[in-house]
N, C-alpha and C positions, 0 to 999 in steps of 0.2 A: 709727582714721583713716578718714575718709569715702572710699569707693571712687569712682574715676572711672568715669562711665557715659556711654555714647554711643549714640545712635540712628543706625542706618544704613539707607540706601535699598537694598533688596535685590530685584532683579528675578527672581532665580533663575538668572542667568548665573554663570559662573565668577568674573569680576572682582569682583563685589560680595561674594561669599563670601570670596574671598582677602583683600579689604580688611578684612573683619570679623576674620579669623583673624590677620592681621598685627597688628591692634590688641590682640586678645585675648592674643597672645603677650607683650604688655607688661603684662599684668595688668589691662587695662581691661575693664570689664563691657559687653559689646556686646549690643544688642537690635536685631533686624532689623525693619524696617517694609516691608511689601509693599503696593502700592496696586492697587486693583481698579476696573476700569471695564468696560463691554461690549467694549472693544477689547483688553484684556489681563487675565489672571487670575493667581491666586496659586499655581497648581499647581507650577511649577518652583521657586518660592521655598520652598514647603512641603517639597518633596523635598530640596533642597539644605540647608536649615536643619536638617532632621531628620538628614541625614547628618553635618553638622558640629556637631550638638548646640548650635545657637544658638536662643535664644528668639525667637519670631516673632509680630508683631501684623499683622493684616490690616485695612486701612483702605479703605473704599469712598469714592471721590471722584467718583462718576459725575456728580452734579449740577454742581459747579463745573467739572469737566472739560469737560462738554458746552457750558457757557457760554463757556469759553476757546476751545474747538475751532472755534467759528463765526468768531471774529475774533482769532486769535493775534497778539499785538503784534509778534512777531519772525518771523511768516510760517511757511510749511510747508517741509518737505523735498521729496523727489521726488514725494510723493503727498499724502495728507491728514495727514501726521505733523508736528505742531507741536512738535518735540523740545525746543527751548529753553524754550518756555512751559510745556510739560508737566513738564519736570524742575524748573522754578522753582516750579510749583504744588505738586509733591510736597515740595520742600524747605521751602516756606512752611508747609505742613501739618505736616511733621515738626518744623520749628522751633517752631511753636506748642505741639506736644506736648512738646518739649524743655523749654520754659519751664514749662509746666503741671506736668510730672512731675519737675522738678528735675534733669534730665540736664545734662551739661556741654557737649556739642558734637554735631555731626552728621558723618556721613561717607558717602561714596559710593565705588563701584568704578570711577569714570571714569578713563580713561587718556589723558593728553595726546596729541593727534594721532591717536587711534584711529579716530574718526569725523569725516568732513569737515565736518559742520554743527554738531554739538552738543558736540564735544570738542576744538575748537581752543582755544588759550589765551584768546582774546577771548571765545569762547562760555562757557567755564567761569567767567570773571569776570562776564559778563552774567547767567548763571543764578543765581549766588550773590547778586549785587546785587539782581536782580529778586525773589528769594525774601524779601528784607528781613532775611536772616540772614548777610550777608556777614561773613566773619571767623570764623564758627563752623562753616564747611563745610570739612572736611578730606578730601583725596583721598589716602589712604595709599599707593596704588600709584605715584603721580607726585609726591608731596609734595616730594621733593628738587629738583624743577624748578620749583616754584611758590612764590609768596609765603608766608611763614610765617603761620599762622593763630593765632587767640587761644589755643586749647588748647596749641599748641606754645610760644608766648611765655610762657604761664603755667607751663610745665613739667609740664602734665598728660600730655603725650605726648613721648616721646623722638624728636625729629626724626631723629637719627642712625640710628635703627632702622627708619625708613620707606624707601620705595623711590623710584626715579627712572626708572620705565618710561615709554617714549614710543613712538609709532608703532603700526603695525598688526600686527606680528609677535606670534604667540601663544606662541612658544617659552618666554619667561620665565615666563609664567603657567602653562604646562603643567608646567614644572620645579618651580615653587613648589607647585602642586597636589600633585604627587607627594611633596614634602617634608612637606606637611600631611596626607597620607594620603587625599586626595580621588581617587576613581577613577571616579565616575559623575557626569558633568556634561553639560549640553546644549551643542550647538554655539553659536557666537556670533552666529548669524543673527538672534536676537531673536524675540519672539512677539507683536509689536504688529501688529494687523490694519491699522492706519492706514498702514503701509508697503506694503501690498499694492495694486497698481493697480486690480484688479477691485473689491475691496471699497471702495476710495476712490471710484471712479466711482459705485458704488451709493449711497454715503453722500452724495455731492454731489447726486445726483438726489433723494434723500430730503429733504435740507435745502431744496432748491428747491421741492418740492411740499408739504412739511410742516415749516415752520421750527422747530417745537418738538415733535419726535417723542417718543412714549413709548419707554421702553427696549425694549418688545416689538418695535417696528418696527425697531430697530437689531439686535436678536437675529435677526430674519428675514433680515437682509442676509447672514448667515453660511450660509444654506441655499439650495439649489436654484438655478434659473435665474430671472432677474428681467426682467420686461417692463413697459414703461410704455405703456399703451394709449391710443388716441386720445381717449377720454372723460376721461382724467386718472387712471384707476384704475391700481393696481399689481397685477400678477399674478405670483405666485411659484409656480414649477413644480418639484415634487419630482424629484430625480434617482434615488432608489432607495427601498427600503422604509424604511430608517432616516430618510431625509429626509422621507418622507411622514408618518411618525409624529410627528416633531418639528414639522412645519408644522401638522399637525392639532391638536397640543397647544397651539400658540400662537394658534389662532383665537380671536377675541373677538367680542362682540356688534357687529353692523354689518358683519361680514365675510361673504363668500359663498364657499362651497367647491364644487369641481367634481370629479367622479370618474366614470371610464368605467364603463359597464354592460356586463357580459359581455366586457370587453376589458381585460386588465391594462394598467396605466399609472400615471401620476403623480396625486397629489393636487395640485390647483391652488387657491391661496388668492387671492381678489380683495379688496384692501383699499383704504382711502381713498375710500370711496363707490363707487357703480357706476351705470353707465348701460346701457341695453339693448344698445347697440353693443358695449360692453366685455364684457358677459356672453357674447354670442355668440362674440366673439374669444377670450375666456378658455376657453370650451367647446372651441373649435377647437384651442387650445393643448393642452388636456388630452388630446384624442383624437389629435392629431398627434404627441405625444411618447409615445404608447402603442404597443402591439404590432400594431395594425391595419396593413394594406397601404395604400400611398399610393393615393388615389382611392376607398378604401372608405368607406362611410358607417356611422355608428353613433350610439348614444344616450349622452348624458352626463347624470348626475344633478347637479342644481344645488340646493344647500341654503343657506338663510339663516335669520335669526332666526324667521321666521314660517311658512315653507313649504318644501316639497320638490317639485321639478318636473323634467321631462326635456326635453332638447333634442336634436334630430337634427342632426349636423354631418358634414362630410366631412374626411377626413385630407388635409392638404396637405403639400407638401415643407417641411422645416424652413427651407430657404433663404428661403422666402416670409415667414417669421416673424421672421427675424433683424433686420429693420429696427426692430422694437419692443424688441429686447433691450438692456438696460442693461449 
């Protein structure tokens, strides 16, 4: 007899793993899919799937995700998080894999009413419909409260053994996790950078000045302090040694780097072109976020593709520079 097989969207949170285990307890072969972009990665999914012994596939959706992110059909959440369109994109990608690989249906760990934007009854319907695989998307944790799906109607899944969870309480999931022997799982806050207000502001600024940014420029948004300078350049100021090393490693041809001479301080990276006024201000940022005393002068080394030079600047109060901060 042919086994029933299902692909599941697994972020690495508790709910999606529980959904997989609920189905596996019925003898269904589950395979987890975790999606990767610059805004969220596979680390928690790898950890959880290893613990639960669930096979996992990692799918990079950076290119279509960036296209969707600029103009999400269903808008953003509190920041730059297009949750409905993001989930629909993942389900569409998973659905295409389901068809290509001969799987029977899809599942997610969504719980009715748990999230105010993306997990209302209407939102769950919209996500499935937008994915173009409506009817094949099963939510095992809330299935008893939702319309029957094709795998249930076909008898591939025993609806009576699915759950009817709703709301924001985590107690039922914690109890179920204990029953399945799960003891190590992340908190439900999520790991998507697009929900973070500071990161979202940086991303909005990047899209404004560079409508089609390379992934490198998005990775830089995760590091240091960011300043938009009068000439249009972006300055990224390292916060510590680890930041400095990562920023330096992400430097590309066309960038300009700044580092204090004989004064410990940050690496500063100037991107998106540079003008003379921006270079002086970037050097001032470099020296002012270093260890020199306010009002003290010092030299900063400036390096680009073709030359290295020095510039003498004066340390100013950080409050004088905050107007440029993103």
